Each structure stands twice: as C-alpha cells, then as structure tokens.
Rosetta silent file (secondary structure, phi, psi, omega in degrees, C-alpha in Angstrom):
SEQUENCE: MYIQKSKLQTPGRHATRDDFFEVLEKEMGRLYLLAFLLTGNHVDAERCFGAAIGDALEERAVLKDWARVWIKRSLIKNAIGIVSPESARQSENRDLWFGEKKAGPEGVINAVTLLTPFERFVFVRVILEGYSIRECSVLLGCPMERVVHARIDALRRLPLLNRPFAPGEAPQPEMAMSVRMPLIPGNVCSDAT
SCORE:     score description
SCORE:     0.000 S_00000001
   1 L     0.000  134.842 -178.438  -22.525   10.968   -7.088 S_00000001
   2 L   -91.915  125.315  178.164  -24.244   13.126   -4.410 S_00000001
   3 L  -111.265  123.071 -179.488  -25.202   11.335   -1.181 S_00000001
   4 L   -79.119  133.759  177.181  -27.743   13.104    1.014 S_00000001
   5 L   -71.913  144.299  177.507  -26.970   13.095    4.728 S_00000001
   6 L   -74.003  162.853  179.590  -29.607   11.554    6.935 S_00000001
   7 H   -61.525  -28.960 -179.327  -31.500   13.685    9.429 S_00000001
   8 H   -69.333  -19.239 -178.299  -29.574   11.989   12.237 S_00000001
   9 H   -99.801    0.789 -178.607  -26.329   13.458   10.928 S_00000001
  10 L   -77.687  144.243  178.631  -27.502   17.040   10.569 S_00000001
  11 L   -63.565  153.079  176.674  -26.038   19.620   12.931 S_00000001
  12 L    85.843    9.300 -179.510  -28.247   20.870   15.742 S_00000001
  13 L   -74.604  -22.698  178.193  -29.916   17.568   16.483 S_00000001
  14 E   -85.622  148.813  179.080  -28.824   17.742   20.103 S_00000001
  15 L   -67.767  139.133  176.142  -30.651   19.938   22.572 S_00000001
  16 L  -101.038  173.724  175.410  -28.985   23.221   23.377 S_00000001
  17 H   -57.009  -40.895  179.376  -29.273   25.245   26.562 S_00000001
  18 H   -61.309  -38.284  177.260  -31.913   27.336   24.821 S_00000001
  19 H   -62.532  -44.800  178.540  -33.930   24.182   24.064 S_00000001
  20 H   -63.820  -43.259  179.517  -33.815   23.156   27.719 S_00000001
  21 H   -65.095  -34.171  176.804  -34.745   26.670   28.863 S_00000001
  22 H   -63.301  -44.217  177.449  -37.649   26.708   26.396 S_00000001
  23 H   -62.895  -45.897 -179.375  -38.958   23.471   27.916 S_00000001
  24 H   -61.033  -40.591  179.848  -38.434   24.817   31.429 S_00000001
  25 H   -66.215  -44.677 -178.398  -40.251   28.035   30.581 S_00000001
  26 H   -71.088  -35.000 -171.903  -43.224   26.277   28.974 S_00000001
  27 H  -109.323   11.607 -173.090  -43.462   23.491   31.554 S_00000001
  28 H   -53.285  -47.178 -178.672  -42.287   25.255   34.720 S_00000001
  29 H   -62.111  -45.644  179.761  -45.596   24.941   36.571 S_00000001
  30 H   -66.675  -42.381 -179.212  -46.037   21.257   35.734 S_00000001
  31 H   -66.554  -40.041  178.037  -42.425   20.388   36.474 S_00000001
  32 H   -66.230  -41.152  177.316  -42.508   22.195   39.814 S_00000001
  33 H   -60.178  -41.639  176.593  -45.772   20.445   40.715 S_00000001
  34 H   -59.710  -46.302  178.408  -44.135   17.112   39.870 S_00000001
  35 H   -60.912  -41.929 -179.913  -41.189   17.994   42.134 S_00000001
  36 H   -65.140  -45.021 -179.950  -43.588   19.049   44.905 S_00000001
  37 H   -62.704  -38.214 -179.425  -45.673   15.876   44.659 S_00000001
  38 H   -72.436  -40.426 -175.211  -42.561   13.704   44.810 S_00000001
  39 H   -89.966  -28.264  177.996  -40.857   15.532   47.667 S_00000001
  40 L    85.603   -1.078  177.627  -43.919   16.558   49.679 S_00000001
  41 L  -155.242  160.045 -174.073  -42.678   20.037   50.535 S_00000001
  42 H   -71.889  -36.237 -178.600  -41.660   23.265   48.865 S_00000001
  43 H   -62.429  -49.867  179.543  -38.063   23.440   50.148 S_00000001
  44 H   -68.671  -34.107  177.949  -37.139   20.031   48.731 S_00000001
  45 H   -62.646  -41.365  178.421  -39.166   20.679   45.571 S_00000001
  46 H   -66.213  -40.965  176.869  -37.128   23.840   44.942 S_00000001
  47 H   -61.553  -44.532 -179.161  -33.856   21.958   45.569 S_00000001
  48 H   -63.079  -46.392  179.966  -34.971   19.209   43.204 S_00000001
  49 H   -63.093  -44.322  178.492  -36.068   21.680   40.526 S_00000001
  50 H   -62.742  -39.934  178.517  -32.822   23.640   40.840 S_00000001
  51 H   -65.374  -38.829  178.252  -30.743   20.472   40.538 S_00000001
  52 H   -64.402  -38.297  176.603  -32.657   19.475   37.387 S_00000001
  53 H   -64.009  -44.633  177.567  -31.905   22.908   35.886 S_00000001
  54 H   -59.577  -41.859  177.235  -28.222   22.451   36.759 S_00000001
  55 H   -61.591  -41.176 -179.035  -28.238   19.027   35.115 S_00000001
  56 H   -63.969  -35.965  179.720  -29.825   20.509   31.987 S_00000001
  57 H   -67.364  -28.448 -178.113  -27.083   23.145   31.770 S_00000001
  58 H   -91.553  -19.445 -174.215  -24.412   20.439   31.806 S_00000001
  59 L   -72.053  138.438 -179.788  -26.090   17.922   29.461 S_00000001
  60 L  -129.016  -10.871 -172.006  -24.762   17.699   25.915 S_00000001
  61 L  -117.384   42.296  178.759  -25.993   14.376   24.524 S_00000001
  62 L  -115.757  131.644  175.677  -29.793   14.699   24.468 S_00000001
  63 E   -66.598  144.967 -176.545  -31.753   14.901   21.268 S_00000001
  64 H   -53.987  -42.397 -178.424  -33.776   18.096   21.010 S_00000001
  65 H   -68.335  -13.716 -178.519  -37.085   16.203   20.830 S_00000001
  66 H  -103.640    5.778 -176.281  -36.204   14.410   24.080 S_00000001
  67 H   -59.305  -44.204 -179.018  -35.348   17.519   26.130 S_00000001
  68 H   -63.453  -46.271 -179.968  -38.681   17.548   28.002 S_00000001
  69 H   -62.938  -41.280 -179.193  -38.489   13.835   28.848 S_00000001
  70 H   -64.037  -42.388  179.705  -34.869   14.200   29.922 S_00000001
  71 H   -63.073  -43.648  177.944  -35.677   17.101   32.262 S_00000001
  72 H   -60.683  -43.541  179.499  -38.524   15.122   33.867 S_00000001
  73 H   -63.325  -42.717  177.674  -36.257   12.122   34.348 S_00000001
  74 H   -61.209  -42.584  179.473  -33.555   14.334   35.872 S_00000001
  75 H   -61.746  -44.372 -179.638  -36.129   15.885   38.188 S_00000001
  76 H   -65.443  -43.153  178.975  -37.358   12.449   39.300 S_00000001
  77 H   -64.257  -39.042  176.994  -33.830   11.157   39.887 S_00000001
  78 H   -65.716  -39.470  178.113  -33.010   14.263   41.927 S_00000001
  79 H   -62.925  -40.005  177.781  -36.204   13.802   43.958 S_00000001
  80 H   -61.561  -42.404  178.733  -35.218   10.203   44.701 S_00000001
  81 H   -66.115  -34.951 -178.147  -31.837   11.417   45.924 S_00000001
  82 H   -78.071  -43.969 -172.438  -33.352   14.144   48.093 S_00000001
  83 H   -92.529  -32.125 -174.428  -36.260   12.192   49.589 S_00000001
  84 L    54.949   74.512 -175.051  -35.003    8.585   49.521 S_00000001
  85 L   -60.021  -20.594  178.661  -38.421    6.965   49.028 S_00000001
  86 L   -70.026  -23.548  179.711  -37.139    3.632   50.348 S_00000001
  87 L   -75.337  157.579  179.179  -36.769    5.135   53.796 S_00000001
  88 L  -103.186   51.042 -177.404  -39.737    5.199   56.116 S_00000001
  89 L   -66.092  110.041  176.104  -39.266    8.850   57.068 S_00000001
  90 L   -96.649  -15.847 -176.564  -42.251    9.781   59.146 S_00000001
  91 L   -96.321   10.835 -178.552  -40.651   12.958   60.464 S_00000001
  92 L   -63.562  153.947  175.700  -40.168   14.549   57.054 S_00000001
  93 L   -77.147  129.195  179.072  -41.342   18.112   56.496 S_00000001
  94 L  -126.220  141.023  179.719  -44.587   18.169   54.555 S_00000001
  95 L  -119.692  158.564  167.998  -46.366   21.178   53.117 S_00000001
  96 L   -88.933  147.738  177.813  -49.782   21.811   51.718 S_00000001
  97 L   -59.562  -45.838  171.467  -49.828   22.970   48.095 S_00000001
  98 L  -112.313  150.191 -172.801  -51.962   25.834   49.295 S_00000001
  99 L   -63.593   -5.290 -178.961  -51.657   26.937   52.914 S_00000001
 100 L  -140.170  166.513 -179.929  -55.118   25.697   53.829 S_00000001
 101 L   -66.043  128.634  179.859  -57.429   22.788   53.172 S_00000001
 102 L  -125.868  159.726  173.993  -59.023   23.084   49.735 S_00000001
 103 L   -95.107  168.358  175.045  -61.527   21.056   47.780 S_00000001
 104 L    77.613 -152.121 -176.106  -60.992   19.728   44.281 S_00000001
 105 H   -58.344  -37.062  179.074  -57.590   19.204   42.655 S_00000001
 106 H   -62.014  -37.529  178.128  -55.775   21.276   45.287 S_00000001
 107 H   -65.293  -38.166  177.940  -57.159   18.977   47.973 S_00000001
 108 H   -66.819  -41.718  177.590  -55.875   15.922   46.138 S_00000001
 109 H   -59.202  -46.050  178.271  -52.434   17.531   45.806 S_00000001
 110 H   -60.721  -42.410 -179.133  -52.447   18.218   49.550 S_00000001
 111 H   -64.111  -38.218 -179.799  -53.536   14.635   50.269 S_00000001
 112 H   -61.240  -36.627 -179.316  -50.730   13.193   48.123 S_00000001
 113 H   -65.822  -19.253 -179.741  -48.153   15.012   50.267 S_00000001
 114 L   -86.674   -8.480  175.473  -49.465   13.105   53.309 S_00000001
 115 L   -70.296  161.797  174.815  -48.670    9.710   51.802 S_00000001
 116 L   -65.071  158.238  179.872  -45.416    8.017   52.787 S_00000001
 117 H   -54.202  -43.361 -179.165  -42.488    8.903   50.522 S_00000001
 118 H   -64.406  -45.212  178.910  -42.592    5.501   48.823 S_00000001
 119 H   -62.420  -38.837  177.990  -46.349    5.665   48.241 S_00000001
 120 H   -59.894  -48.953 -179.314  -45.987    9.197   46.845 S_00000001
 121 H   -60.784  -44.224 -179.750  -43.384    8.106   44.323 S_00000001
 122 H   -64.591  -46.355 -179.213  -45.452    5.105   43.266 S_00000001
 123 H   -59.334  -48.092 -177.964  -48.668    7.141   43.033 S_00000001
 124 H   -65.736  -46.560 -176.350  -47.056    9.890   40.974 S_00000001
 125 H   -69.448  -46.197 -172.953  -45.115    7.558   38.667 S_00000001
 126 H   -86.147  -47.694 -175.352  -47.782    4.891   38.101 S_00000001
 127 H   -81.809  -51.862 -175.163  -51.096    6.717   38.487 S_00000001
 128 H   -80.724  -40.859 -176.420  -50.303   10.286   37.436 S_00000001
 129 L   -92.037  -14.411  175.370  -47.439    9.745   34.978 S_00000001
 130 L    78.489   20.580  177.032  -48.717    6.435   33.561 S_00000001
 131 L   -78.724  156.335 -179.710  -45.561    4.371   33.977 S_00000001
 132 L   -75.923  162.296  175.660  -45.843    0.606   34.367 S_00000001
 133 H   -57.588  -42.837 -178.970  -45.391   -1.201   37.666 S_00000001
 134 H   -63.055  -47.288  179.638  -42.206   -2.730   36.256 S_00000001
 135 H   -59.592  -41.103 -179.744  -40.752    0.623   35.173 S_00000001
 136 H   -66.915  -42.046 -179.458  -41.503    2.081   38.593 S_00000001
 137 H   -65.196  -36.368  177.514  -39.961   -0.878   40.427 S_00000001
 138 H   -66.176  -46.034 -179.622  -36.783   -0.592   38.337 S_00000001
 139 H   -60.896  -41.301 -177.434  -36.528    3.149   38.992 S_00000001
 140 H   -89.395   -6.933  176.990  -37.055    2.684   42.741 S_00000001
 141 L    66.171   44.455 -178.266  -34.953   -0.488   42.929 S_00000001
 142 L  -141.151  166.035  178.669  -37.576   -2.640   44.616 S_00000001
 143 L   -64.653  150.037  179.368  -39.734   -5.678   43.838 S_00000001
 144 H   -61.084  -35.635  179.890  -42.806   -5.140   41.647 S_00000001
 145 H   -57.806  -39.039  179.896  -45.013   -6.584   44.422 S_00000001
 146 H   -65.764  -38.341  177.673  -44.003   -3.725   46.710 S_00000001
 147 H   -65.555  -42.224  178.507  -44.976   -1.184   44.045 S_00000001
 148 H   -59.935  -46.800 -179.444  -48.360   -2.901   43.576 S_00000001
 149 H   -64.125  -40.775  179.772  -49.038   -2.794   47.328 S_00000001
 150 H   -65.182  -38.630  177.762  -47.969    0.844   47.598 S_00000001
 151 H   -62.974  -46.136  179.576  -50.253    1.809   44.716 S_00000001
 152 H   -63.356  -45.456  179.077  -53.224    0.073   46.337 S_00000001
 153 H   -60.043  -43.906 -179.674  -52.450    1.585   49.755 S_00000001
 154 H   -62.457  -44.640  179.957  -52.165    5.083   48.271 S_00000001
 155 H   -66.101  -31.563  175.959  -55.461    4.743   46.418 S_00000001
 156 H   -68.222  -41.239 -173.616  -57.156    3.507   49.609 S_00000001
 157 H   -82.423  -29.241 -174.855  -55.883    6.401   51.717 S_00000001
 158 H   -53.929  -44.434  178.499  -56.316    9.369   49.392 S_00000001
 159 H   -61.791  -34.496  178.411  -60.081    9.736   49.950 S_00000001
 160 H   -70.618  -36.927 -179.154  -59.507    9.699   53.738 S_00000001
 161 H   -76.117  -19.556 -177.777  -56.722   12.256   53.526 S_00000001
 162 L  -102.262   14.307 -178.915  -58.795   14.529   51.282 S_00000001
 163 L   -74.886  159.614  176.911  -61.887   14.588   53.507 S_00000001
 164 L   -65.029  143.277  179.513  -63.265   17.872   54.891 S_00000001
 165 L  -115.241  154.152  178.045  -61.699   18.922   58.171 S_00000001
 166 L   -67.131  157.142  178.224  -63.151   20.895   61.059 S_00000001
 167 L   -54.738  131.486  179.641  -62.145   24.564   61.367 S_00000001
 168 L    83.902  -12.165  178.797  -58.569   24.768   62.613 S_00000001
 169 L   -89.835  143.992  177.329  -57.969   21.056   62.011 S_00000001
 170 L  -129.722  153.358  176.803  -55.430   20.006   59.417 S_00000001
 171 L   -64.088  140.075 -179.243  -54.630   16.620   57.940 S_00000001
 172 L  -112.407  145.059  178.841  -51.829   14.919   59.826 S_00000001
 173 H   -56.054  -31.330 -179.329  -49.238   12.531   58.378 S_00000001
 174 H   -61.593  -26.083  179.044  -50.239    9.969   61.008 S_00000001
 175 H   -61.424  -33.432  179.861  -53.625    9.703   59.294 S_00000001
 176 H   -64.174  -31.575 -177.954  -51.905    8.103   56.353 S_00000001
 177 H   -87.331  -22.341 -172.000  -50.653    5.373   58.631 S_00000001
 178 H   -70.953  -17.630 -178.728  -53.837    4.904   60.668 S_00000001
 179 L  -104.291   10.332  178.959  -55.741    3.124   57.926 S_00000001
 180 L   -61.819  133.171  173.455  -53.044    0.615   57.050 S_00000001
 181 L  -145.411  149.497 -179.300  -54.352   -2.875   56.776 S_00000001
 182 L   -61.910  138.458  176.020  -52.808   -5.975   55.280 S_00000001
 183 L   -78.585  -34.437  177.105  -53.640   -6.505   51.637 S_00000001
 184 E  -123.262  127.222 -178.283  -53.096  -10.228   52.029 S_00000001
 185 L   -48.319  129.724  178.846  -53.866  -11.786   55.447 S_00000001
 186 L    81.222    0.649 -177.976  -50.628  -12.170   57.358 S_00000001
 187 E  -128.523   97.958  176.690  -48.668  -10.080   54.834 S_00000001
 188 L   -98.690  112.986 -179.608  -48.164   -6.440   55.662 S_00000001
 189 L  -103.949   92.219 -171.954  -46.152   -4.846   52.902 S_00000001
 190 L  -141.577  147.092  174.385  -45.384   -1.447   54.331 S_00000001
 191 L   -91.161    4.094  178.731  -42.465    0.920   54.556 S_00000001
 192 L   -96.162  -13.073 -177.976  -43.690    2.093   57.948 S_00000001
 193 L  -104.689    0.000    0.000  -43.108   -1.217   59.676 S_00000001
C-alpha cells in the first residue's frame, strides 16, 4: 500500500538563505524603516538591520512561509537590545528621516523619532504593526497598563512634534517631554520620571 507523505514532511519546507535574502530584497525599505522608527537614528537602525541579516544567515528552523515574520521579529528583538526601551535615555542620538522638517508621512516619521524609546516601541508595535497591548507588554516585559499609557502619550504628542517649525528651528527631544501630563490624577506613568 502506498502512503502519501504530508506536505509537512516534504523537503524544502524550511527557509533557506535564498528565501531570507528574497524577503530582505523585497522588503528592505520597509524593514529598514521599521528599524529606524524603533531605534530613532540611522546608526542604530543599520546595526539592528545588520544583526537581523546575521540572524537570518544562521537560522535553520523557520518555515519558508514564516521567513518574513521571523526577520521582522529578529529585527525588533535586536532593536530592543540596542535601544533598551525600558531605559529613560534622553541623551540618545536621534535623526530625522530626511535631513529637514517635512510635511506628510515624512513629518510623522520624524516626529516618531522624538518620542521616548519606550513610547516609540509601543507606537510602532501597537499602532503601526497592529499588535495587541498584551503582546506588546510581553515583548517589552512590562505591565499592560504601562503600554496603554505610553500609547496614549505618544498619540497626544505626535501632532505637537509634527507641527510646522520656523526657519532654522528643528523639533527638539525635550518637546516630547514638555507636554507630559498625568493620565489619571495623581498617577504619572512615565519613563522620564
């Protein structure tokens, strides 16, 4: 009697280096933008992106259809290691996506880099990537309440950070902190304090 092998047992089900490189080639711009939004600057984004490529070269147990998801997850984990979103680094290097203030999507990208590291991670994961509050809190190792507050704070500040600036004026990281206000009276949930 002939027994047909299931699709799960067929050779080639795991992603190869070529599969990862195909994903990287097709998604390079989006993946780099994700790294930039998470890290807030080009130097760290390049380190993060390079580390994700290195991880992809070493990985052997990823299904081909999951290669894109795996690369994104690797990129996010590398960004967490590089930036440490739990820290309240106010002195971090931040770049504009484009070297000058722009309107439209570029302006929003620039504004996101001015958020605190924790707010950036929450904004990107929950708002842009569509992950749940719970998934984000597990990834960042913090209470869900903190993720909720960071999401609200980020959404409050983005319009202020993306406003038009006078000639020669640039948005400053301190602006992100200047509009902080308690979400619940007597309860300031902030990584800056």
